[in-house]
N, C-alpha and C positions, 0 to 999 in steps of 0.2 A: 665505065670504070669505077672503081670503089677505092678509096683511100682509107686505111686503118692506122690509127695512131694509139699507142699505148701510153698509159700514165699510172703514176702511183708507186712505181718502185722507189727504193731507197735502201737505207741501212737500218737494220732493226735487231734487237738482241734475241737471243734465243728464247723461244717460248712466246714471242710477240707477234703481232698481227700486221698484216698489210692488205688493202684492196686494189687490186689493179683494175683499171679500167680500159676498154678498148672501144674509141669511138669511131664511127664510120661516118664518112661522108662521100658524096658523088651520087649515091642512090641508097635506097632502103635496103637494109639486110634482113628485114621481118621474113623473108621467104627463103632464107638460107641458114643452115646450121653453121655453127661456129667452133672453132677449136681453140685451143691453148696449147702451147709448147715451150720448151726451155732448152737452153743450150749452155752447157759449162765448157769453158775454155779447154780445148784439147779434146774434146768428146762430140759425138754427134748430138743433133738435136733430138730432143726426147719429147714425146707426146705426153702431155699432161692431163688433158680431158677435152670433153667437148658437149656442146648442148644442141637440142634440136631447134628448128626455127621458131616453134612456139614457146620454147622453154620448159616444155612439159617433162621432158627427160634430159637427163644428164649422165655423163659416165666419167671417172677419174681413174687414174692408175692406183694400183694397190698401195703404192708408197705414199701417197697423200690421202688416201681414203680416210674419212673421219676428220681430216684437217682442212681440206680445200674443198670449196663450193664454187660452182659456176652458176651464173644467172645471167639475166638479161632484161633489158628494158627497150623494147622496140619501139616505143613512142620517142625514145631519145636516141634510137639507133645506136645503142651501146651495149656491150656485154662486160660482164664482170668476172673477176676470179678472187673470191675472198680466200685468203691464206691465213689460217690460225695455227698456234702452237709450231711456229716455224723452227726448222732444225738448221744446222750450218749446211748439210747436204742439199737444202733448198735453194742455196746461193747459185744463181744463173741469171742469164739474161731471158726474159720472158717474152714470148711473141703471141698475138693473136692471129688467126689465119681464117680465111673464108673460102669454103669449096664453092666455086661457080659452075663448073662444067657437070658436077654432081652435087647440086645444091643441097642434098639431104644427107651427105656423107658426114657421119660421125665417128669415123674409124682413126686409126693411128697412121696410116701411110700419108706422109707428107706431101706426096706427089699428087695427091687429089685435092690439096688446098692451092688455090690459084692465086690468092691475094693475101699478103703478108704485111704487117706492121713492122716498124723499125725496131722495135724491141725496148724493154724497158728493164734496168738492171736491179735486181734484188739481191742484197747482201746480208747474210744472217751471220752476226757475230756471236762468238761464244765467250 
């Protein structure tokens, strides 16, 4: 079993930055890819991006490309989502997720992610 806890969310003005952290406990996540998702109330959860187990490759959706960066520190069992140039449409609850059955999965299908954090709220005010 692995537990994921997100932190770092909050209220920020347009153009500001936040860094979200996803700390894992229970076992190492160094052999798993990791994903980030977000959900706006009333909408389906949306894939934001993912990172391979080594951190050598990442992908993010077009709407955040050039603004969001995913990284990880396997020694700390933690994954990060650096968010810059934030926009009001980035307001959402952000979740990290771990694919266990398919540990190398970095796609957008959330059914392939087996463990989820509780989420952290990001609010961007204009």
